[in-house]
N, CA, C and O atoms as CSV, one atom per row, in Angstrom:
chain,resi,resn,atom,element,x,y,z
A,1,VAL,N,N,0.830,-1.203,0.000
A,1,VAL,CA,C,0.000,0.000,0.000
A,1,VAL,C,C,0.867,1.256,0.000
A,1,VAL,O,O,0.502,2.252,-0.626
A,2,THR,N,N,2.004,1.229,0.687
A,2,THR,CA,C,2.877,2.409,0.773
A,2,THR,C,C,3.392,2.839,-0.588
A,2,THR,O,O,3.419,4.029,-0.899
A,3,PHE,N,N,3.805,1.863,-1.409
A,3,PHE,CA,C,4.326,2.257,-2.717
A,3,PHE,C,C,3.238,2.924,-3.561
A,3,PHE,O,O,3.545,3.787,-4.384
A,4,PHE,N,N,1.969,2.538,-3.369
A,4,PHE,CA,C,0.885,3.195,-4.090
A,4,PHE,C,C,0.751,4.654,-3.661
A,4,PHE,O,O,0.480,5.518,-4.495
A,5,MET,N,N,0.938,4.941,-2.366
A,5,MET,CA,C,0.850,6.328,-1.884
A,5,MET,C,C,1.967,7.168,-2.494
A,5,MET,O,O,1.727,8.295,-2.927
A,6,ASN,N,N,3.178,6.631,-2.532
A,6,ASN,CA,C,4.286,7.357,-3.155
A,6,ASN,C,C,4.014,7.575,-4.634
A,6,ASN,O,O,4.294,8.648,-5.169
A,7,ASP,N,N,3.465,6.556,-5.300
A,7,ASP,CA,C,3.132,6.683,-6.711
A,7,ASP,C,C,2.061,7.746,-6.919
A,7,ASP,O,O,2.143,8.538,-7.858
A,8,LYS,N,N,1.068,7.766,-6.054
A,8,LYS,CA,C,-0.009,8.764,-6.179
A,8,LYS,C,C,0.568,10.169,-6.022
A,8,LYS,O,O,0.238,11.066,-6.799
A,9,GLU,N,N,1.415,10.362,-5.033
A,9,GLU,CA,C,2.053,11.676,-4.836
A,9,GLU,C,C,2.871,12.073,-6.061
A,9,GLU,O,O,2.839,13.231,-6.477
A,10,THR,N,N,3.596,11.128,-6.638
A,10,THR,CA,C,4.404,11.393,-7.831
A,10,THR,C,C,3.518,11.825,-8.996
A,10,THR,O,O,3.836,12.789,-9.693
A,11,ILE,N,N,2.426,11.129,-9.206
A,11,ILE,CA,C,1.527,11.447,-10.326
A,11,ILE,C,C,0.847,12.797,-10.105
A,11,ILE,O,O,0.721,13.581,-11.047
A,12,ILE,N,N,0.411,13.079,-8.895
A,12,ILE,CA,C,-0.206,14.382,-8.615
A,12,ILE,C,C,0.819,15.497,-8.810
A,12,ILE,O,O,0.484,16.575,-9.301
A,13,SER,N,N,2.047,15.238,-8.429
A,13,SER,CA,C,3.122,16.200,-8.667
A,13,SER,C,C,3.308,16.436,-10.170
A,13,SER,O,O,3.493,17.576,-10.595
A,14,LEU,N,N,3.262,15.377,-10.973
A,14,LEU,CA,C,3.349,15.521,-12.426
A,14,LEU,C,C,2.176,16.337,-12.974
A,14,LEU,O,O,2.366,17.182,-13.848
A,15,LEU,N,N,0.974,16.090,-12.466
A,15,LEU,CA,C,-0.187,16.855,-12.918
A,15,LEU,C,C,-0.028,18.338,-12.598
A,15,LEU,O,O,-0.376,19.196,-13.410
A,16,ASN,N,N,0.496,18.632,-11.418
A,16,ASN,CA,C,0.708,20.033,-11.045
A,16,ASN,C,C,1.791,20.680,-11.906
A,16,ASN,O,O,1.729,21.875,-12.194
A,17,GLU,N,N,2.776,19.893,-12.312
A,17,GLU,CA,C,3.796,20.408,-13.227
A,17,GLU,C,C,3.166,20.706,-14.592
A,17,GLU,O,O,3.469,21.731,-15.202
A,18,PHE,N,N,2.295,19.820,-15.071
A,18,PHE,CA,C,1.569,20.049,-16.320
A,18,PHE,C,C,0.775,21.355,-16.238
A,18,PHE,O,O,0.722,22.117,-17.204
A,19,ALA,N,N,0.159,21.609,-15.077
A,19,ALA,CA,C,-0.689,22.789,-14.909
A,19,ALA,C,C,0.101,24.075,-14.675
A,19,ALA,O,O,-0.497,25.135,-14.486
A,20,ASN,N,N,1.410,24.004,-14.682
A,20,ASN,CA,C,2.247,25.194,-14.519
A,20,ASN,C,C,2.420,25.861,-15.888
A,20,ASN,O,O,3.012,25.260,-16.785
A,21,PRO,N,N,1.915,27.094,-16.069
A,21,PRO,CA,C,2.003,27.743,-17.382
A,21,PRO,C,C,3.427,27.833,-17.945
A,21,PRO,O,O,3.607,27.839,-19.163
A,22,LYS,N,N,4.427,27.901,-17.080
A,22,LYS,CA,C,5.817,27.986,-17.545
A,22,LYS,C,C,6.344,26.636,-18.036
A,22,LYS,O,O,7.302,26.588,-18.808
A,23,LYS,N,N,5.727,25.547,-17.593
A,23,LYS,CA,C,6.210,24.211,-17.950
A,23,LYS,C,C,5.275,23.458,-18.896
A,23,LYS,O,O,5.650,22.423,-19.447
A,24,MET,N,N,4.057,23.976,-19.086
A,24,MET,CA,C,3.049,23.229,-19.845
A,24,MET,C,C,3.501,22.882,-21.261
A,24,MET,O,O,3.299,21.751,-21.702
A,25,ALA,N,N,4.100,23.814,-21.977
A,25,ALA,CA,C,4.461,23.576,-23.382
A,25,ALA,C,C,5.388,22.371,-23.528
A,25,ALA,O,O,5.187,21.535,-24.408
A,26,SER,N,N,6.394,22.282,-22.674
A,26,SER,CA,C,7.381,21.204,-22.798
A,26,SER,C,C,7.056,19.995,-21.921
A,26,SER,O,O,7.799,19.014,-21.935
A,27,PHE,N,N,5.968,20.043,-21.165
A,27,PHE,CA,C,5.662,18.980,-20.216
A,27,PHE,C,C,5.618,17.604,-20.885
A,27,PHE,O,O,6.270,16.672,-20.415
A,28,PHE,N,N,4.861,17.466,-21.973
A,28,PHE,CA,C,4.701,16.152,-22.596
A,28,PHE,C,C,5.992,15.686,-23.250
A,28,PHE,O,O,6.301,14.495,-23.222
A,29,VAL,N,N,6.751,16.606,-23.839
A,29,VAL,CA,C,8.024,16.235,-24.451
A,29,VAL,C,C,8.937,15.603,-23.396
A,29,VAL,O,O,9.657,14.647,-23.682
A,30,ASN,N,N,8.898,16.145,-22.175
A,30,ASN,CA,C,9.766,15.672,-21.092
A,30,ASN,C,C,9.197,14.508,-20.288
A,30,ASN,O,O,9.956,13.788,-19.640
A,31,ASN,N,N,7.868,14.301,-20.314
A,31,ASN,CA,C,7.247,13.361,-19.377
A,31,ASN,C,C,6.292,12.351,-20.003
A,31,ASN,O,O,5.533,11.704,-19.281
A,32,ALA,N,N,6.308,12.197,-21.328
A,32,ALA,CA,C,5.333,11.309,-21.969
A,32,ALA,C,C,5.985,10.057,-22.537
A,32,ALA,O,O,7.181,10.021,-22.826
A,33,THR,N,N,5.143,9.024,-22.687
A,33,THR,CA,C,5.589,7.808,-23.373
A,33,THR,C,C,5.780,8.155,-24.856
A,33,THR,O,O,5.198,9.125,-25.340
A,34,PRO,N,N,6.589,7.369,-25.578
A,34,PRO,CA,C,6.818,7.667,-26.997
A,34,PRO,C,C,5.534,7.673,-27.851
A,34,PRO,O,O,5.456,8.372,-28.862
A,35,ASP,N,N,4.535,6.886,-27.429
A,35,ASP,CA,C,3.278,6.813,-28.194
A,35,ASP,C,C,2.166,7.670,-27.596
A,35,ASP,O,O,0.990,7.443,-27.879
A,36,PHE,N,N,2.527,8.648,-26.776
A,36,PHE,CA,C,1.573,9.546,-26.138
A,36,PHE,C,C,0.719,10.287,-27.164
A,36,PHE,O,O,1.197,10.664,-28.233
A,37,LEU,N,N,-0.557,10.488,-26.819
A,37,LEU,CA,C,-1.434,11.361,-27.598
A,37,LEU,C,C,-2.244,12.234,-26.654
A,37,LEU,O,O,-2.650,11.802,-25.575
A,38,PHE,N,N,-2.472,13.472,-27.083
A,38,PHE,CA,C,-3.344,14.425,-26.406
A,38,PHE,C,C,-4.530,14.636,-27.340
A,38,PHE,O,O,-4.364,15.064,-28.482
A,39,ILE,N,N,-5.732,14.331,-26.845
A,39,ILE,CA,C,-6.929,14.498,-27.661
A,39,ILE,C,C,-7.560,15.836,-27.288
A,39,ILE,O,O,-7.995,16.043,-26.155
A,40,ARG,N,N,-7.601,16.730,-28.259
A,40,ARG,CA,C,-8.117,18.078,-28.044
A,40,ARG,C,C,-9.642,18.073,-28.043
A,40,ARG,O,O,-10.255,17.094,-28.470
A,41,PRO,N,N,-10.271,19.166,-27.562
A,41,PRO,CA,C,-11.737,19.235,-27.536
A,41,PRO,C,C,-12.374,18.998,-28.909
A,41,PRO,O,O,-13.515,18.544,-28.993
A,42,SER,N,N,-11.646,19.302,-29.972
A,42,SER,CA,C,-12.146,19.059,-31.340
A,42,SER,C,C,-12.209,17.572,-31.653
A,42,SER,O,O,-12.865,17.163,-32.611
A,43,GLY,N,N,-11.523,16.754,-30.841
A,43,GLY,CA,C,-11.428,15.320,-31.100
A,43,GLY,C,C,-10.154,14.960,-31.837
A,43,GLY,O,O,-9.848,13.780,-32.008
A,44,ASN,N,N,-9.407,15.963,-32.273
A,44,ASN,CA,C,-8.187,15.722,-33.038
A,44,ASN,C,C,-7.013,15.426,-32.121
A,44,ASN,O,O,-6.759,16.171,-31.175
A,45,PRO,N,N,-6.289,14.331,-32.398
A,45,PRO,CA,C,-5.118,13.987,-31.577
A,45,PRO,C,C,-3.893,14.801,-31.984
A,45,PRO,O,O,-3.762,15.246,-33.124
A,46,ILE,N,N,-3.009,14.977,-31.015
A,46,ILE,CA,C,-1.741,15.644,-31.269
A,46,ILE,C,C,-0.689,14.962,-30.399
A,46,ILE,O,O,-0.982,14.556,-29.275
A,47,ASP,N,N,0.526,14.836,-30.908
A,47,ASP,CA,C,1.581,14.207,-30.112
A,47,ASP,C,C,2.292,15.252,-29.255
A,47,ASP,O,O,1.951,16.434,-29.302
A,48,ALA,N,N,3.272,14.817,-28.479
A,48,ALA,CA,C,3.954,15.696,-27.524
A,48,ALA,C,C,4.608,16.888,-28.220
A,48,ALA,O,O,4.479,18.020,-27.755
A,49,LYS,N,N,5.298,16.649,-29.313
A,49,LYS,CA,C,5.983,17.723,-30.035
A,49,LYS,C,C,4.964,18.692,-30.636
A,49,LYS,O,O,5.159,19.907,-30.596
A,50,GLY,N,N,3.886,18.157,-31.187
A,50,GLY,CA,C,2.824,18.992,-31.750
A,50,GLY,C,C,2.171,19.863,-30.696
A,50,GLY,O,O,1.857,21.025,-30.955
A,51,PHE,N,N,1.960,19.303,-29.491
A,51,PHE,CA,C,1.385,20.073,-28.391
A,51,PHE,C,C,2.313,21.228,-28.028
A,51,PHE,O,O,1.864,22.357,-27.831
A,52,GLU,N,N,3.616,20.936,-27.940
A,52,GLU,CA,C,4.587,21.979,-27.604
A,52,GLU,C,C,4.537,23.108,-28.640
A,52,GLU,O,O,4.551,24.284,-28.276
A,53,GLN,N,N,4.479,22.757,-29.913
A,53,GLN,CA,C,4.420,23.772,-30.973
A,53,GLN,C,C,3.127,24.574,-30.897
A,53,GLN,O,O,3.141,25.785,-31.113
A,54,MET,N,N,2.007,23.914,-30.592
A,54,MET,CA,C,0.717,24.594,-30.483
A,54,MET,C,C,0.736,25.599,-29.322
A,54,MET,O,O,0.304,26.742,-29.469
A,55,ILE,N,N,1.245,25.150,-28.165
A,55,ILE,CA,C,1.257,26.012,-26.978
A,55,ILE,C,C,2.211,27.192,-27.152
A,55,ILE,O,O,1.907,28.297,-26.703
A,56,THR,N,N,3.339,26.981,-27.785
A,56,THR,CA,C,4.290,28.079,-27.949
A,56,THR,C,C,3.951,28.941,-29.158
A,56,THR,O,O,4.552,29.997,-29.354
A,57,GLY,N,N,2.982,28.496,-29.980
A,57,GLY,CA,C,2.616,29.250,-31.167
A,57,GLY,C,C,1.421,30.158,-30.963
A,57,GLY,O,O,1.571,31.376,-30.857
A,58,ASP,N,N,0.236,29.572,-30.909
A,58,ASP,CA,C,-1.006,30.344,-30.909
A,58,ASP,C,C,-1.583,30.615,-29.525
A,58,ASP,O,O,-2.532,31.388,-29.393
A,59,ILE,N,N,-1.026,29.996,-28.502
A,59,ILE,CA,C,-1.627,30.093,-27.163
A,59,ILE,C,C,-0.696,30.835,-26.209
A,59,ILE,O,O,0.497,30.543,-26.123
A,60,VAL,N,N,-1.268,31.800,-25.499
A,60,VAL,CA,C,-0.538,32.477,-24.418
A,60,VAL,C,C,-1.223,32.061,-23.124
A,60,VAL,O,O,-2.350,32.468,-22.842
A,61,GLN,N,N,-0.523,31.242,-22.342
A,61,GLN,CA,C,-1.076,30.669,-21.109
A,61,GLN,C,C,-0.893,31.662,-19.971
A,61,GLN,O,O,0.232,32.071,-19.685
A,62,GLU,N,N,-1.968,32.050,-19.325
A,62,GLU,CA,C,-1.907,32.992,-18.219
A,62,GLU,C,C,-1.913,32.264,-16.877
A,62,GLU,O,O,-1.099,32.553,-16.000
A,63,LYS,N,N,-2.838,31.319,-16.728
A,63,LYS,CA,C,-2.999,30.620,-15.450
A,63,LYS,C,C,-3.552,29.220,-15.715
A,63,LYS,O,O,-4.371,29.026,-16.613
A,64,ALA,N,N,-3.097,28.256,-14.926
A,64,ALA,CA,C,-3.649,26.900,-14.994
A,64,ALA,C,C,-3.509,26.271,-13.618
A,64,ALA,O,O,-2.521,26.498,-12.920
A,65,GLU,N,N,-4.500,25.482,-13.234
A,65,GLU,CA,C,-4.434,24.785,-11.946
A,65,GLU,C,C,-5.344,23.570,-11.972
A,65,GLU,O,O,-6.384,23.563,-12.630
A,66,ILE,N,N,-4.929,22.548,-11.244
A,66,ILE,CA,C,-5.782,21.378,-11.058
A,66,ILE,C,C,-6.840,21.808,-10.039
A,66,ILE,O,O,-6.548,21.957,-8.852
A,67,THR,N,N,-8.061,22.003,-10.515
A,67,THR,CA,C,-9.144,22.510,-9.663
A,67,THR,C,C,-9.653,21.427,-8.717
A,67,THR,O,O,-9.856,21.661,-7.526
A,68,LYS,N,N,-9.856,20.229,-9.283
A,68,LYS,CA,C,-10.352,19.121,-8.463
A,68,LYS,C,C,-10.035,17.799,-9.149
A,68,LYS,O,O,-10.199,17.665,-10.362
A,69,ILE,N,N,-9.584,16.831,-8.375
A,69,ILE,CA,C,-9.383,15.480,-8.895
A,69,ILE,C,C,-10.652,14.686,-8.571
A,69,ILE,O,O,-11.033,14.546,-7.409
A,70,HIS,N,N,-11.290,14.175,-9.611
A,70,HIS,CA,C,-12.564,13.459,-9.450
A,70,HIS,C,C,-12.363,11.962,-9.280
A,70,HIS,O,O,-13.052,11.327,-8.483
A,71,ARG,N,N,-11.422,11.397,-10.024
A,71,ARG,CA,C,-11.132,9.966,-9.933
A,71,ARG,C,C,-9.623,9.782,-9.989
A,71,ARG,O,O,-8.932,10.431,-10.774
A,72,PHE,N,N,-9.135,8.902,-9.158
A,72,PHE,CA,C,-7.726,8.510,-9.191
A,72,PHE,C,C,-7.715,7.023,-8.915
A,72,PHE,O,O,-7.990,6.591,-7.795
A,73,GLU,N,N,-7.398,6.239,-9.928
A,73,GLU,CA,C,-7.541,4.798,-9.792
A,73,GLU,C,C,-6.344,4.054,-10.378
A,73,GLU,O,O,-5.954,4.274,-11.525
A,74,PHE,N,N,-5.773,3.173,-9.567
A,74,PHE,CA,C,-4.727,2.272,-10.050
A,74,PHE,C,C,-5.424,1.152,-10.808
A,74,PHE,O,O,-6.165,0.368,-10.214
A,75,LEU,N,N,-5.193,1.071,-12.112
A,75,LEU,CA,C,-5.764,-0.011,-12.916
A,75,LEU,C,C,-4.877,-1.240,-12.836
A,75,LEU,O,O,-5.329,-2.367,-13.040
A,76,SER,N,N,-3.595,-1.003,-12.532
A,76,SER,CA,C,-2.627,-2.065,-12.243
A,76,SER,C,C,-1.480,-1.388,-11.491
A,76,SER,O,O,-1.558,-0.199,-11.184
A,77,GLU,N,N,-0.427,-2.131,-11.195
A,77,GLU,CA,C,0.722,-1.516,-10.527
A,77,GLU,C,C,1.385,-0.466,-11.403
A,77,GLU,O,O,2.043,0.443,-10.898
A,78,ASN,N,N,1.212,-0.589,-12.723
A,78,ASN,CA,C,1.922,0.274,-13.665
A,78,ASN,C,C,1.028,1.184,-14.498
A,78,ASN,O,O,1.512,1.855,-15.410
A,79,ILE,N,N,-0.271,1.217,-14.197
A,79,ILE,CA,C,-1.190,2.057,-14.960
A,79,ILE,C,C,-2.157,2.752,-14.003
A,79,ILE,O,O,-2.779,2.116,-13.152
A,80,VAL,N,N,-2.268,4.073,-14.161
A,80,VAL,CA,C,-3.175,4.877,-13.340
A,80,VAL,C,C,-4.061,5.711,-14.255
A,80,VAL,O,O,-3.600,6.274,-15.247
A,81,MET,N,N,-5.334,5.778,-13.903
A,81,MET,CA,C,-6.266,6.672,-14.578
A,81,MET,C,C,-6.598,7.802,-13.611
A,81,MET,O,O,-6.909,7.565,-12.444
A,82,CYS,N,N,-6.527,9.014,-14.106
A,82,CYS,CA,C,-6.865,10.170,-13.281
A,82,CYS,C,C,-7.756,11.106,-14.093
A,82,CYS,O,O,-7.423,11.478,-15.218
A,83,ILE,N,N,-8.891,11.479,-13.507
A,83,ILE,CA,C,-9.821,12.405,-14.146
A,83,ILE,C,C,-9.894,13.634,-13.248
A,83,ILE,O,O,-10.129,13.526,-12.044
A,84,PHE,N,N,-9.692,14.797,-13.848
A,84,PHE,CA,C,-9.652,16.026,-13.059
A,84,PHE,C,C,-10.228,17.200,-13.839
A,84,PHE,O,O,-10.398,17.133,-15.056
A,85,THR,N,N,-10.521,18.264,-13.123
A,85,THR,CA,C,-10.933,19.513,-13.735
A,85,THR,C,C,-9.744,20.452,-13.692
A,85,THR,O,O,-9.059,20.571,-12.676
A,86,LEU,N,N,-9.512,21.116,-14.813
A,86,LEU,CA,C,-8.395,22.037,-14.967
A,86,LEU,C,C,-8.929,23.449,-15.149
A,86,LEU,O,O,-9.640,23.735,-16.113
A,87,GLY,N,N,-8.582,24.331,-14.217
A,87,GLY,CA,C,-8.903,25.742,-14.403
A,87,GLY,C,C,-7.824,26.331,-15.290
A,87,GLY,O,O,-6.639,26.185,-14.991
A,88,SER,N,N,-8.204,26.992,-16.371
A,88,SER,CA,C,-7.211,27.442,-17.339
A,88,SER,C,C,-7.601,28.775,-17.965
A,88,SER,O,O,-8.656,28.892,-18.588
A,89,LYS,N,N,-6.750,29.773,-17.795
A,89,LYS,CA,C,-6.945,31.074,-18.447
A,89,LYS,C,C,-5.856,31.231,-19.489
A,89,LYS,O,O,-4.669,31.123,-19.181
A,90,PHE,N,N,-6.267,31.490,-20.738
A,90,PHE,CA,C,-5.290,31.634,-21.809
A,90,PHE,C,C,-5.899,32.450,-22.946
A,90,PHE,O,O,-7.111,32.662,-23.006
A,91,THR,N,N,-5.039,32.893,-23.830
A,91,THR,CA,C,-5.481,33.589,-25.033
A,91,THR,C,C,-5.090,32.723,-26.227
A,91,THR,O,O,-3.939,32.306,-26.350
A,92,TYR,N,N,-6.051,32.459,-27.098
A,92,TYR,CA,C,-5.803,31.652,-28.300
A,92,TYR,C,C,-6.069,32.530,-29.515
A,92,TYR,O,O,-7.200,32.944,-29.767
A,93,LYS,N,N,-4.992,32.809,-30.269
A,93,LYS,CA,C,-5.076,33.674,-31.452
A,93,LYS,C,C,-5.814,34.970,-31.127
A,93,LYS,O,O,-6.659,35.427,-31.896
A,94,GLY,N,N,-5.477,35.565,-29.953
A,94,GLY,CA,C,-6.052,36.847,-29.555
A,94,GLY,C,C,-7.377,36.773,-28.825
A,94,GLY,O,O,-7.861,37.797,-28.344
A,95,THR,N,N,-7.984,35.594,-28.725
A,95,THR,CA,C,-9.269,35.445,-28.039
A,95,THR,C,C,-9.044,34.920,-26.622
A,95,THR,O,O,-8.455,33.856,-26.430
A,96,ALA,N,N,-9.521,35.679,-25.633
A,96,ALA,CA,C,-9.357,35.280,-24.230
A,96,ALA,C,C,-10.282,34.107,-23.908
A,96,ALA,O,O,-11.432,34.067,-24.345
A,97,ASN,N,N,-9.757,33.150,-23.132
A,97,ASN,CA,C,-10.516,31.980,-22.686
A,97,ASN,C,C,-10.330,31.808,-21.188
A,97,ASN,O,O,-9.217,31.936,-20.677
A,98,ASP,N,N,-11.407,31.521,-20.491
A,98,ASP,CA,C,-11.370,31.181,-19.068
A,98,ASP,C,C,-12.092,29.842,-18.965
A,98,ASP,O,O,-13.301,29.792,-18.735
A,99,ASP,N,N,-11.336,28.754,-19.139
A,99,ASP,CA,C,-11.906,27.422,-19.292
A,99,ASP,C,C,-11.894,26.606,-18.010
A,99,ASP,O,O,-11.080,26.822,-17.112
A,100,LEU,N,N,-12.818,25.670,-17.955
A,100,LEU,CA,C,-12.898,24.705,-16.862
A,100,LEU,C,C,-13.177,23.331,-17.484
A,100,LEU,O,O,-14.270,22.789,-17.316
A,101,PRO,N,N,-12.189,22.761,-18.205
A,101,PRO,CA,C,-12.418,21.466,-18.842
A,101,PRO,C,C,-12.245,20.299,-17.879
A,101,PRO,O,O,-11.552,20.402,-16.866
A,102,THR,N,N,-12.893,19.185,-18.220
A,102,THR,CA,C,-12.643,17.912,-17.563
A,102,THR,C,C,-11.580,17.204,-18.394
A,102,THR,O,O,-11.660,17.171,-19.622
A,103,VAL,N,N,-10.589,16.640,-17.720
A,103,VAL,CA,C,-9.463,16.007,-18.397
A,103,VAL,C,C,-9.330,14.572,-17.911
A,103,VAL,O,O,-9.325,14.311,-16.708
A,104,THR,N,N,-9.225,13.646,-18.854
A,104,THR,CA,C,-8.949,12.248,-18.546
A,104,THR,C,C,-7.493,11.982,-18.879
A,104,THR,O,O,-7.032,12.300,-19.975
A,105,SER,N,N,-6.774,11.403,-17.940
A,105,SER,CA,C,-5.359,11.116,-18.177
A,105,SER,C,C,-5.042,9.685,-17.755
A,105,SER,O,O,-5.613,9.150,-16.805
A,106,ILE,N,N,-4.118,9.090,-18.491
A,106,ILE,CA,C,-3.638,7.751,-18.167
A,106,ILE,C,C,-2.122,7.825,-18.054
A,106,ILE,O,O,-1.432,8.316,-18.948
A,107,PHE,N,N,-1.627,7.325,-16.932
A,107,PHE,CA,C,-0.184,7.294,-16.677
A,107,PHE,C,C,0.291,5.853,-16.724
A,107,PHE,O,O,-0.416,4.939,-16.298
A,108,LYS,N,N,1.502,5.659,-17.248
A,108,LYS,CA,C,2.127,4.334,-17.300
A,108,LYS,C,C,3.487,4.429,-16.631
A,108,LYS,O,O,4.216,5.405,-16.805
A,109,LYS,N,N,3.817,3.399,-15.862
A,109,LYS,CA,C,5.154,3.323,-15.278
A,109,LYS,C,C,6.050,2.588,-16.268
A,109,LYS,O,O,5.832,1.415,-16.570
A,110,VAL,N,N,7.066,3.303,-16.772
A,110,VAL,CA,C,7.992,2.758,-17.765
A,110,VAL,C,C,9.392,2.787,-17.166
A,110,VAL,O,O,9.893,3.853,-16.808
A,111,ASN,N,N,10.025,1.622,-17.054
A,111,ASN,CA,C,11.351,1.526,-16.414
A,111,ASN,C,C,11.363,2.224,-15.043
A,111,ASN,O,O,12.296,2.949,-14.698
A,112,ASN,N,N,10.298,1.975,-14.286
A,112,ASN,CA,C,10.144,2.491,-12.926
A,112,ASN,C,C,9.952,4.011,-12.847
A,112,ASN,O,O,10.135,4.598,-11.781
A,113,VAL,N,N,9.588,4.648,-13.955
A,113,VAL,CA,C,9.334,6.093,-13.977
A,113,VAL,C,C,7.918,6.320,-14.511
A,113,VAL,O,O,7.556,5.774,-15.553
A,114,TRP,N,N,7.120,7.117,-13.810
A,114,TRP,CA,C,5.769,7.422,-14.265
A,114,TRP,C,C,5.819,8.391,-15.430
A,114,TRP,O,O,6.462,9.439,-15.362
A,115,LYS,N,N,5.124,8.022,-16.509
A,115,LYS,CA,C,5.031,8.837,-17.720
A,115,LYS,C,C,3.561,9.001,-18.085
A,115,LYS,O,O,2.747,8.109,-17.843
A,116,ILE,N,N,3.232,10.147,-18.668
A,116,ILE,CA,C,1.870,10.347,-19.161
A,116,ILE,C,C,1.743,9.616,-20.492
A,116,ILE,O,O,2.585,9.770,-21.376
A,117,HIS,N,N,0.686,8.821,-20.628
A,117,HIS,CA,C,0.491,8.000,-21.819
A,117,HIS,C,C,-0.656,8.537,-22.686
A,117,HIS,O,O,-0.652,8.357,-23.903
A,118,TRP,N,N,-1.633,9.193,-22.056
A,118,TRP,CA,C,-2.846,9.612,-22.767
A,118,TRP,C,C,-3.473,10.763,-22.014
A,118,TRP,O,O,-3.516,10.758,-20.784
A,119,MET,N,N,-3.962,11.752,-22.747
A,119,MET,CA,C,-4.727,12.825,-22.114
A,119,MET,C,C,-5.802,13.262,-23.087
A,119,MET,O,O,-5.539,13.448,-24.275
A,120,GLN,N,N,-7.013,13.424,-22.580
A,120,GLN,CA,C,-8.127,13.894,-23.394
A,120,GLN,C,C,-8.835,15.001,-22.641
A,120,GLN,O,O,-9.225,14.838,-21.484
A,121,ARG,N,N,-8.997,16.140,-23.321
A,121,ARG,CA,C,-9.567,17.344,-22.705
A,121,ARG,C,C,-10.940,17.617,-23.294
A,121,ARG,O,O,-11.127,17.584,-24.510
A,122,SER,N,N,-11.909,17.891,-22.408
A,122,SER,CA,C,-13.254,18.248,-22.864
A,122,SER,C,C,-13.265,19.720,-23.294
A,122,SER,O,O,-12.242,20.402,-23.246
A,123,THR,N,N,-14.425,20.183,-23.707
A,123,THR,CA,C,-14.590,21.611,-23.942
A,123,THR,C,C,-14.398,22.331,-22.612
A,123,THR,O,O,-14.289,21.679,-21.574
A,124,GLY,N,N,-14.358,23.625,-22.623
A,124,GLY,CA,C,-14.004,24.381,-21.437
A,124,GLY,C,C,-15.106,24.759,-20.502
A,124,GLY,O,O,-14.924,25.669,-19.693
A,125,ASN,N,N,-16.262,24.098,-20.568
A,125,ASN,CA,C,-17.388,24.539,-19.741
A,125,ASN,C,C,-17.956,23.423,-18.863
A,125,ASN,O,O,-19.169,23.215,-18.829
A,126,SER,N,N,-17.087,22.713,-18.159
A,126,SER,CA,C,-17.524,21.633,-17.272
A,126,SER,C,C,-18.394,22.165,-16.139
A,126,SER,O,O,-18.168,23.262,-15.629
A,127,ASP,N,N,-19.381,21.382,-15.758
A,127,ASP,CA,C,-20.242,21.697,-14.619
A,127,ASP,C,C,-19.769,20.854,-13.437
A,127,ASP,O,O,-20.046,19.656,-13.365
A,128,LEU,N,N,-19.047,21.498,-12.504
A,128,LEU,CA,C,-18.482,20.755,-11.365
A,128,LEU,C,C,-19.541,20.106,-10.491
A,128,LEU,O,O,-19.258,19.098,-9.844
A,129,SER,N,N,-20.752,20.651,-10.451
A,129,SER,CA,C,-21.807,20.097,-9.584
A,129,SER,C,C,-22.203,18.690,-10.015
A,129,SER,O,O,-22.737,17.928,-9.210
A,130,LEU,N,N,-21.952,18.337,-11.270
A,130,LEU,CA,C,-22.311,17.003,-11.740
A,130,LEU,C,C,-21.440,15.918,-11.128
A,130,LEU,O,O,-21.796,14.740,-11.177
A,131,TRP,N,N,-20.299,16.297,-10.551
A,131,TRP,CA,C,-19.381,15.320,-9.939
A,131,TRP,C,C,-19.755,15.031,-8.486
A,131,TRP,O,O,-19.233,14.081,-7.901
A,132,ASP,N,N,-20.632,15.815,-7.898
A,132,ASP,CA,C,-20.964,15.616,-6.469
A,132,ASP,C,C,-21.820,14.389,-6.254
A,132,ASP,O,O,-22.184,14.081,-5.119
């Protein structure tokens, strides 16, 4: 049970690093599995390098934070599913956004290191009351 607690702390720490506007662009390049995909609200997938280019190109990130973790589940010793709400303020091609998306993430332990394997972001208007 103890190793699961350490693993949970490590994964939550990774999520908080992802939510740091200064680290978000390069987060997946530094912390993802080679076959990682990020599924955008449009449904279109993008890889780690593509995400970095998108964030450093058209998006100016002002603020991001893990608002609430709704589910955190060990599917095995080496796979974790985490569903959370992300508070995110940013400008995309000059348009201001104050989003509250629901994000599904899957982490895999690779060579004893937790890596993000999958992330899917909803549109930016999640209703937090539905999780109660």
